[in-house]
N, C-alpha and C positions, 0 to 999 in steps of 0.2 A: 638482760635478754637481747639478743641481736635483733636489730630491726629488719623487717622484710625488705627485699630489694624493690626499688621504685625506679621508674623511668627517669633518666637524667633530666634536669630542668630544661624546658623548651622542647623536649622530645616526647611526643605522645606514644601511646601503645600502638604497636604494629599488629593490627587485627589479622593480617594474612599469615602470621606466624603461629596462630593457635593450632592445637591438635585438630585433626580433621573431624573427629567425633564431636568435639566442642563446637566447632564451626557449624557442623550440620545441625546441631541442636539449636543454635542461635538462628540460623537461616530458616529453620522449619517454623519459626514463630512469625515470619513475615508472610504477607499475603502474596498471592500469585502475581499480581501486578508489580509489586515491589521487586520480586525476584526476577521476573522476566525483563523488566525495563531498567534495572539498576544493579542489584546485588550480584547477579551472575557475570556482570561485566568487570568486576573488580580485578580478578586475576584468574589464571588458568585453574588453580586449585578450587576456587569458589565455583567456577563454571562447571567443572566436573562433578562437584558435589550437587550442584543444582540440576544436573541431568540424571541423577540417581532416581529410578522410579519410586523408591521408597520415600523420597521427598514429596511425592505427589499423591500419597494416599488420601490426603485431605487437601482440597482446593478451595481457597477463600478468594472469591473474585469481587469483593466489595471495593469500590473506588473511593478512597478517602480523600483524594485530591483531584476532583473532576476537571478543574481548569487545566491542571498540569497534563492530564492524560486525554484531553479533548480530541486530539488527532489520532488516537489509537482506536483500532477496531477491536473492541473488547470481545466480540464473539470469536474472532480469529484467535485471539489470545487464549480464550477459554478452550477452544478446540485443541490448540497446541499443548496446553497444560494437561488436558485429558490424554493426548497422545503420549506425553512423557510418563504418565502413570503406568503405561503398559498393562492395563487391566487390573491394577492394584487399587483403584479408587474405591474408597468406602464412604467418603463424605464430601459434599460440594455445596458451596454457598454462591448463588448467583444473584446479584443486585443491580437494579437500574439498567438492565439490558436483557437479552435473551429472546428466543424465538422458538417456534415449534421445531424447526430444523435443528437448532442447537440442542434442545432437550432430547430429541431423537438421537442425535449423534452421541451425546453423553451416555445414554442408556444402551445404545448399541455397542459401545466400546467398554462398558463397565457393568458386569453382571452382579457385582458384589456390593452395590451401594446400600449403605445402612442409614445414612443421614442426608437429607435433601432439604435445602433452604432456598426459597424463591421469594425475593422482596422487590416489589414494584417492577415486576416482569411483564410489562404491558404487551409485549409481542408474543406471549404464550397464550394460546386460546384454550377454551374448554376441551375441544377436540384433541389438541396437542397433548394436554395432560392426561386425558383418558386413554389416548393411544399408547403412551409409554408405561402406563400403570402395570401392565402385565410383565414388563421387563424389570420390575423392582420387587422381586419376591422376598428379598432379605431386608426390605426397608423397615426400620424401627422408629425413626424420628423424622417427622415431616413438619416443616413450617412454611406457611403461605401467608405472607403479609402484604396488604395493600396491592393485591392483584385483582383482576376483574373476573374471577372465576365464579360460576354459579354452583349450585349444589350437585349438579349432575356428575361432573368428574370426581367429586368427593366420594360419591357412592361407588364409582368404579375403582378408585384407589382403595377404599375400605375393603372391597370384595377381592381385590387382587393382591393385597399386601397383608397377609394374615399375621405377620410378626409386628405390626405397627403398635407401638407402645406410647408414643408421645405425638400429639398433634396440636399445632398452633394455627389458627385461622383468624387473622386479625384485620380489622378495617377501621375506618374513621367514622365516628358517630356524627350524624347530621341532625342538629337540633330542630330544624324546620320540619323534618319528616316524621309523620305519625304512622309510617308503615310498620306492620307486624308481619313477620315471616319466619316460619319454623322449618323451612325446607332444608337449611344447612343442618340444623339440629337433628332432624329426622334421618338425613343421610348418614350422619355420624352414628346415631342410635341404631340404625338398621344394619350397619356393616362393620363398625369398629368396636366390637364387643370386648376386646382385650386391652383397651386403652388404660394406661395408668395416669397420664397427664394430659389435660386438655385446657387450652387457652382460647377463648372466644372474645377477644377484645372488640368492643363496639359492634356486636352482633345484634340483629333485629329479632332474635328469638323471644318467645313468650314463655309463660309458666308451663304451657303444654309441651313445648319443645324441651325445656329443661327436665320435666318429669320423664319424658321419653329417654333422655340420656341417662338419668339416674336409674331407670328401670332396666335398661339394656346394656349398660356399661358397668357391671358390678365390680370390676377390678379398679375402677377409677379412684385415685388417691389424692390428686390435686386438681382443682378447678378454678380457673380465672375468668370471672364474669364482669370485669371492670368495664364500665360504660355500656353495659347491656341494659339500657334504661327502660325497655319494655317489660322487664321482669318486675313482679310485685312480690318481693320476698318477705313474707310475714308468716307468723304462725307455724303450721306444720311443715310447710315447704322449707322455710328457713332452718328449722330444727333438723330436718332430714339432711339438708346439705351439710350442716355443721357436724352431724353425727357420722355421715358417710365419708367425709373428706378429712385427710390429714392436713391439707393446706387448702385454704379457701379464700378467694377474693370476691367481695360483693361489688355491685355496680358502682357504688359511691366511694369505694376505697381509694386511697391515694395512688397516684400514677407516677410518683417521683422516681421510682425504680424502673419504670417502663422505658424500653430502649428507644422508642420512636416518639415523635411529636404527638402528644395526647390532647392537643387543643381541640375543642369541639368546634365543628364547622357550622356556620350559620348561613352558608350559601348553598344553592342547589345547582350550581353549574357543573358539578362532578357527580354523576349518578351512581358511580361504583363505590364511593366511599374511601378512596385512597388519596393521599395527599398530593398536592401539586409538586412536581420535581422538574429540574432542568434536565431534559433528555437530549441526546445527540440528535442533531438535525440530519436529514437525509444527505445533505452535502458532506457531513463529516464521514459518512460511510464510504465516500469515494477514496479515502486515504487507504493505501495498502499497508496498514499497520503503522506506518509513520510517513512523514511527508518529505523525506530527503531522498536524493537519488541513490539507488541501490547499485553498488559496484559489481563488476563481473564476478568477483570471488565470493559474493554473498549469495549462496546457492539455495537458501531455503525459499520455497515457493509459498507465499502467504495466501495465494488465491486458491480457495477450496472449491472453486467452481460454483455451481448453483446449489449450494447446500448439500454436498455429498455426504452420505451417511456412512461411508467406508472409513474405518479407523486407519490412521496413517502411522507407520512405524518411523520413529525418529532415528535418523542416521547420525553416526559419530561425527561426520564432517559438516553437519548443518551449522550455519552461522545465522544469528538472529539480530539484524540491525534495527533495533526497535526504539532507540532514543532519538527524539526529534533533533 
C-alpha cells in the first residue's frame, strides 16, 4: 500500500494553503481575542474569513492570557466583534470585564441572542441587567457566575424571557456566614416556570426556597445544589428531589468537575461571594486598544465615544492594528 504524502523533512505544514471551509472551521474554534489579535493577521485569506459575519454568530470573550492582553481594551474589542456579527449573534460569553453600556450595546445590535454568559462582570449593575432583559425575547440559556447581582434583575429576566430553559447562578460559599436568604430562589420560582436545568452553586437558599422551585418549575430535569449548605436535605425533601430530577447534585457532592475554583472562603472581606480576580486598572483603560502609534493608513476608529449604543457597520477597508 502506498504511503500517504508527508511534508519533506524540515518543512512543516503550510496552514495558509488549507481549503477555506476547513480554515473557517478551525478558526471558529478560537476565541474572539485570539482571532482579533492574532489569527486574522496571518494572511489576507484568513483576514477575509475572519470578517465573515457567520464567524461571529458566537462570541467567546474569555481572556485566557490576561498578562499578554493587559493593554487591550476588551470592551472595545467586544463591541467590534458584535459589529462583525452584523446582527447574526446568537451566543456571547463575557468574562472579567463588561459594563451596563456594553451590555446595552450588545442587545441593541443583536435581537436573536439565545445564549448569554456573564462571569465576574463587576461593571454590570442590577439596573443594567434588568434594562436589557426585554431585548432578549429569544434567550434560552443564561449563566451568571460570580457577579454582584441581587434577586431583583433575576425576576425581570424571568418575566421577560419566556423561552429560558437553562439558568446558572453561581457564587462562592462563605463559611463564616450564617445568612439564610431565599430571595434568589423565590425570584426563580416566581418567573422561570419552564426551566429544564438549574445550577445554584454556593447559594444561600433554604428548604423553603428549594420547595418553591420544585413546586413552580415542574419541567426541571437537572438541579445542581453543590455548596448550598443551608439546605437540610433529608427524608421527604431528599426523596422528592431524587424522584423529580434526572440529574441531581447535593450540597456535599464532589466539585472536581466544576469549572471554577470551588474553595470555600473563610474571610468576610468580599460580601458578594465572588472570587478575587486581577482586574484591569483604570490606567489600563487609557490604551486605545493597543499602545503603539497608529499610522495614517490605519483607519479604524477605536473610540466609541461615551458608550454609544449605535451599532457600527464594519467597512471593507477597516484596518485593525491591535498587536502591541
